[in-house]
Rosetta silent file (secondary structure, phi, psi, omega in degrees, C-alpha in Angstrom):
SEQUENCE: XXXXXXXXXXXXXXXXXXXXXXXXXXXXXXXXXXXXXXXXXXXXXXXXXXXXXXXXXXXXXXXXXXXXXXXXXXXXXXXXXXXXXXXXXXXXXXXXXXX
SCORE:     score description
SCORE:     0.000 S_00000001
   1 L     0.000  125.744 -179.040   26.918  114.087  119.681 S_00000001
   2 L   -97.744  150.398  179.459   25.322  116.361  117.076 S_00000001
   3 L   -76.209  149.539  177.545   25.996  116.263  113.373 S_00000001
   4 L   -66.957  142.447  177.149   27.817  119.124  111.739 S_00000001
   5 H   -61.862  -25.666  178.889   25.581  121.572  109.849 S_00000001
   6 H   -71.546  -19.660 -177.897   27.860  121.042  106.841 S_00000001
   7 H   -64.839  -24.617 -179.256   26.945  117.333  106.768 S_00000001
   8 H   -83.525   -8.211 -176.982   23.556  118.209  105.275 S_00000001
   9 L  -103.486  144.027  177.439   25.075  120.078  102.326 S_00000001
  10 L   -67.052  151.248  179.275   26.518  118.471   99.181 S_00000001
  11 L   -66.582  147.457  178.007   30.286  118.756   98.778 S_00000001
  12 L   -78.530  -23.892 -177.988   31.531  121.620   96.630 S_00000001
  13 E  -126.365  128.830  176.283   34.266  119.459   95.118 S_00000001
  14 L   -77.489  163.847 -179.745   33.858  115.885   93.893 S_00000001
  15 L   -55.551  -30.298  176.536   36.665  113.384   94.610 S_00000001
  16 L   -72.082  -21.316  178.971   38.005  113.901   91.068 S_00000001
  17 L   102.256   14.077  179.497   38.181  117.584   91.888 S_00000001
  18 L   -75.814  123.117  179.361   35.441  118.886   89.597 S_00000001
  19 E   -87.662  148.693  172.914   34.142  122.189   90.925 S_00000001
  20 L    84.738 -159.893 -176.933   30.536  123.284   90.601 S_00000001
  21 L   -74.831  136.839 -175.970   27.527  121.534   89.166 S_00000001
  22 H   -64.302  -42.846 -178.947   28.141  118.088   87.710 S_00000001
  23 H   -68.198  -39.532  178.207   25.911  118.521   84.669 S_00000001
  24 H   -64.017  -36.324  179.457   27.393  121.919   83.841 S_00000001
  25 H   -63.576  -38.334  177.867   30.901  120.437   84.070 S_00000001
  26 H   -61.346  -44.517 -179.522   30.037  117.831   81.410 S_00000001
  27 H   -66.951  -42.152  178.287   28.883  120.605   79.074 S_00000001
  28 H   -63.751  -40.582  178.853   31.915  122.806   79.800 S_00000001
  29 H   -63.209  -43.927  178.335   34.221  119.850   79.217 S_00000001
  30 H   -62.037  -42.802  177.735   32.548  119.097   75.889 S_00000001
  31 H   -60.914  -40.046  177.674   32.888  122.737   74.832 S_00000001
  32 H   -63.120  -45.563  178.144   36.583  122.595   75.731 S_00000001
  33 H   -58.507  -44.258 -179.783   37.034  119.410   73.672 S_00000001
  34 H   -64.120  -31.084  179.634   35.297  121.066   70.734 S_00000001
  35 H   -71.696  -12.902 -177.691   37.595  124.090   71.052 S_00000001
  36 L   -93.999    0.826  179.576   40.591  121.791   70.509 S_00000001
  37 L  -131.593  154.560  176.749   39.546  120.679   66.995 S_00000001
  38 L  -104.411  -25.456 -177.737   38.738  122.490   63.747 S_00000001
  39 L   -67.191  123.461 -177.568   36.921  119.689   61.915 S_00000001
  40 H   -64.215  -31.752  178.140   33.168  120.238   62.182 S_00000001
  41 H   -66.490  -39.540  177.762   32.483  116.493   62.118 S_00000001
  42 H   -67.550  -41.534  176.741   34.740  116.011   65.145 S_00000001
  43 H   -57.086  -43.694  179.771   33.062  118.912   66.941 S_00000001
  44 H   -63.850  -36.540  178.516   29.712  117.238   66.277 S_00000001
  45 H   -67.838  -39.992  175.922   31.040  113.943   67.661 S_00000001
  46 H   -64.086  -38.491  176.627   32.212  115.620   70.867 S_00000001
  47 H   -65.401  -38.167  177.868   28.780  117.200   71.188 S_00000001
  48 H   -63.173  -42.509  177.698   27.235  113.779   70.605 S_00000001
  49 H   -60.137  -41.509  177.054   29.397  112.303   73.391 S_00000001
  50 H   -62.271  -46.698 -179.084   28.192  115.090   75.667 S_00000001
  51 H   -61.086  -40.382  178.243   24.575  114.473   74.693 S_00000001
  52 H   -64.258  -46.657  179.068   24.938  110.734   75.378 S_00000001
  53 H   -58.982  -46.583 -179.114   26.511  111.395   78.781 S_00000001
  54 H   -64.352  -42.064 -178.628   23.773  113.869   79.697 S_00000001
  55 H   -64.119  -27.207 -178.953   20.977  111.577   78.477 S_00000001
  56 L  -102.665    7.168  176.623   22.317  108.782   80.683 S_00000001
  57 L    67.902   30.474 -179.227   23.005  110.986   83.708 S_00000001
  58 L   -92.977  129.111  173.587   26.764  110.491   83.597 S_00000001
  59 L   -98.789  175.206 -175.500   29.026  113.061   85.208 S_00000001
  60 H   -62.286  -37.669  179.092   32.754  113.432   84.563 S_00000001
  61 H   -61.805  -44.129 -179.582   33.760  111.377   87.585 S_00000001
  62 H   -64.531  -44.006  179.836   31.631  108.446   86.432 S_00000001
  63 H   -62.851  -45.374 -179.225   32.933  108.636   82.865 S_00000001
  64 H   -63.563  -41.839 -178.978   36.542  108.866   84.060 S_00000001
  65 H   -66.874  -42.654 -176.255   36.102  105.984   86.492 S_00000001
  66 H   -69.861  -39.020 -177.322   34.393  103.675   83.976 S_00000001
  67 L    45.635   53.440 -175.786   36.873  104.196   81.094 S_00000001
  68 L  -122.252   84.687 -179.656   34.436  102.387   78.783 S_00000001
  69 H   -62.616  -24.236 -179.023   34.565  103.728   75.215 S_00000001
  70 H   -64.170  -28.360  175.913   32.215  100.951   74.101 S_00000001
  71 H   -59.900  -45.216 -179.178   29.381  102.659   75.992 S_00000001
  72 H   -72.943  -39.461 -179.304   29.798  105.701   73.779 S_00000001
  73 H   -67.266  -34.133  176.190   30.430  103.742   70.579 S_00000001
  74 L   -70.751  -13.560  175.222   27.258  101.697   71.094 S_00000001
  75 L  -105.746   27.748  170.396   25.522  105.078   71.324 S_00000001
  76 L    74.155   18.461  173.566   26.907  106.119   67.903 S_00000001
  77 L   -92.351  134.071 -178.796   29.994  108.101   68.990 S_00000001
  78 L   -67.256  151.652 -169.821   33.050  107.269   66.879 S_00000001
  79 H   -56.790  -48.858 -177.521   35.810  105.382   68.701 S_00000001
  80 H   -60.416  -40.401  178.520   38.563  108.014   68.670 S_00000001
  81 H   -68.854  -40.509  178.030   36.265  110.688   70.040 S_00000001
  82 H   -59.615  -45.271  179.004   34.911  108.287   72.667 S_00000001
  83 H   -63.281  -46.117 -178.642   38.448  107.510   73.822 S_00000001
  84 H   -65.086  -38.739 -179.071   39.488  111.173   73.867 S_00000001
  85 H   -59.685  -34.999  179.051   36.294  112.205   75.677 S_00000001
  86 H   -84.297  -41.609 -168.832   37.248  109.872   78.537 S_00000001
  87 H   -74.042  -22.363 -176.625   41.010  110.192   78.584 S_00000001
  88 L   -92.473    0.277 -173.861   41.302  113.985   78.880 S_00000001
  89 H   -59.174  -49.675 -177.450   39.021  114.431   81.895 S_00000001
  90 H   -61.190  -41.916  177.891   41.751  114.485   84.551 S_00000001
  91 H   -61.642  -46.148 -179.756   43.830  116.943   82.507 S_00000001
  92 H   -60.772  -44.116 -179.755   40.803  119.216   81.965 S_00000001
  93 H   -59.389  -45.075 -179.802   39.931  119.185   85.661 S_00000001
  94 H   -62.426  -45.168  179.524   43.489  120.180   86.570 S_00000001
  95 H   -66.623  -39.717 -177.884   43.545  122.980   83.975 S_00000001
  96 H   -65.724  -37.374 -179.361   40.045  124.147   84.877 S_00000001
  97 H   -72.099  -31.905 -177.673   40.931  124.421   88.576 S_00000001
  98 H   -91.183  -10.030  174.691   44.086  126.423   87.913 S_00000001
  99 L    69.376    0.000    0.000   42.344  128.642   85.369 S_00000001
C-alpha cells in the first residue's frame, strides 16, 4: 500500500480552521484587534501580545487551546488585552474565512 502524495504536504487548514501561514495569521489577527480600538495604548498592548506570541512561537490554535492569560501578563501584557487576545480567536477565524 503506497502513501498518498498529499500525505507529504502540510495541511492548508489547521483544526481551528485558520487558513494560510500560522505566523502570518497571528499578525493579521493582531492587526484586526488593533482595528477594533481607538486608544493608542490599547493598540500598543495588542501589538505587544502579538510580539510575545511570535517570540514564543505560538500560533492562534495554541493560544486558543491554552486559554492562559497569565502567560501574556507575565510577559507584560495587561490583563484585559491578554483575555481579549485569546477570547476572540474563534470569532476572528470564522469572520476571516467568510470574508
